[in-house]
C-alpha positions as CSV (number, residue, x, y, z in Angstrom):
1,M,189.0,26.8,26.9
2,P,192.1,25.6,28.6
3,K,193.9,22.5,27.4
4,K,193.6,19.4,29.6
5,I,196.6,17.6,31.0
6,L,196.5,14.3,32.9
7,V,199.4,13.7,35.3
8,V,199.8,10.0,36.4
9,D,202.4,9.6,39.2
10,D,202.4,8.0,42.6
11,D,204.8,10.6,44.1
12,A,202.5,13.2,45.8
13,D,205.3,15.8,45.8
14,M,205.9,15.4,42.1
15,V,202.2,15.6,41.4
16,F,201.9,18.8,43.5
17,I,204.8,20.4,41.6
18,L,203.5,19.4,38.2
19,K,199.9,20.3,38.9
20,S,200.7,23.7,40.4
21,T,203.1,24.6,37.6
22,L,200.8,23.5,34.9
23,E,197.8,25.3,36.4
24,K,199.8,28.5,36.8
25,S,200.4,28.3,33.0
26,G,196.7,28.1,32.4
27,Y,196.1,24.3,31.9
28,E,193.3,22.3,33.4
29,V,195.1,19.4,35.3
30,F,193.7,16.0,36.4
31,T,195.8,13.7,38.5
32,A,195.9,10.0,39.2
33,S,198.3,8.0,41.4
34,D,198.4,4.9,39.2
35,G,197.6,3.8,35.7
36,E,194.3,2.2,36.6
37,Q,193.0,5.5,38.0
38,G,194.4,7.3,35.0
39,L,192.4,5.1,32.6
40,K,189.2,5.8,34.6
41,L,189.9,9.5,34.5
42,I,190.4,9.7,30.7
43,K,186.9,8.2,30.1
44,T,185.3,11.4,31.4
45,N,188.1,14.0,31.0
46,V,189.7,13.5,27.6
47,P,193.3,15.0,27.9
48,D,195.2,16.9,25.3
49,L,198.4,15.6,26.8
50,M,199.5,13.1,29.4
51,I,202.5,13.1,31.7
52,V,203.1,9.6,33.1
53,D,205.6,8.0,35.5
54,L,206.7,4.4,34.9
55,T,207.0,2.9,38.3
56,M,203.6,3.0,40.1
57,P,201.5,0.5,42.1
58,V,198.4,-1.3,40.7
59,M,199.1,-0.4,37.0
60,N,202.6,0.9,36.0
61,G,203.3,3.5,33.3
62,W,204.3,0.9,30.7
63,S,200.9,-0.9,31.0
64,F,199.0,2.4,31.1
65,N,200.7,3.6,27.9
66,M,200.0,0.3,26.1
67,R,196.3,0.5,27.0
68,V,196.1,4.2,26.0
69,R,197.8,3.6,22.7
70,G,195.4,0.6,22.1
71,D,192.4,3.0,22.2
72,E,191.7,4.8,19.0
73,R,190.6,8.0,20.9
74,Y,194.1,8.5,22.4
75,K,196.4,7.2,19.6
76,K,197.6,10.7,18.8
77,T,197.5,12.2,22.3
78,P,201.0,13.2,23.2
79,I,202.5,11.4,26.2
80,I,205.5,12.6,28.2
81,I,207.1,9.7,30.2
82,L,208.7,11.3,33.2
83,S,210.8,8.7,35.1
84,G,213.9,8.1,37.2
85,L,214.2,4.7,35.4
86,L,215.3,6.4,32.2
87,E,219.0,6.9,31.5
88,R,220.3,10.5,31.8
89,E,221.1,10.3,28.1
90,A,217.5,10.0,27.3
91,S,216.3,13.4,26.3
92,S,213.1,15.2,25.5
93,D,214.2,15.3,21.9
94,K,213.7,11.5,21.6
95,M,210.2,10.7,20.5
96,E,208.4,7.7,19.2
97,D,204.7,7.4,18.4
98,G,203.9,10.7,20.1
99,I,205.8,9.6,23.3
100,T,208.5,11.9,24.7
101,Y,211.0,10.6,27.3
102,V,212.1,12.9,30.1
103,P,214.4,11.5,32.8
104,K,214.1,12.6,36.4
105,P,215.4,14.8,37.8
106,F,214.3,17.3,35.2
107,D,214.3,21.0,34.6
108,I,210.7,22.3,35.1
109,F,211.2,25.1,32.6
110,A,212.5,22.7,29.9
111,L,209.5,20.4,30.7
112,M,207.1,23.3,30.3
113,D,208.6,24.3,27.0
114,R,208.1,20.7,25.9
115,V,204.5,20.7,27.0
116,K,203.9,23.9,25.0
117,E,205.6,22.5,22.0
118,L,203.6,19.2,22.1
119,L,200.4,21.2,22.4
120,N,201.4,23.4,19.5
121,E,201.6,26.5,21.6
122,I,205.2,27.5,20.6
């Protein structure tokens, strides 16, 4: 059974790139264009990992992450924050409470390695 990944980003091109790359690697991918949609999706499709942008309409990534972490079912679900707001010095090595920070632009191969690592596939 493939691992499930939720991608929450309002940039359609970014969603397309992430979804197609993740699906080619064998993951089942669900997408949402804002945090509110993401919260609705995880009620019926419990993800093994989430990739979340910070700046989105309706509900931003900060609020989404706080709501997710406030729910016991998702406290240990790894989250990758993928955002242009992060400083270039922020790296995928920096983690706190299961949250990894990856600044945009990013290397898709490095991101995929991080996904596999977080899902214990490396």
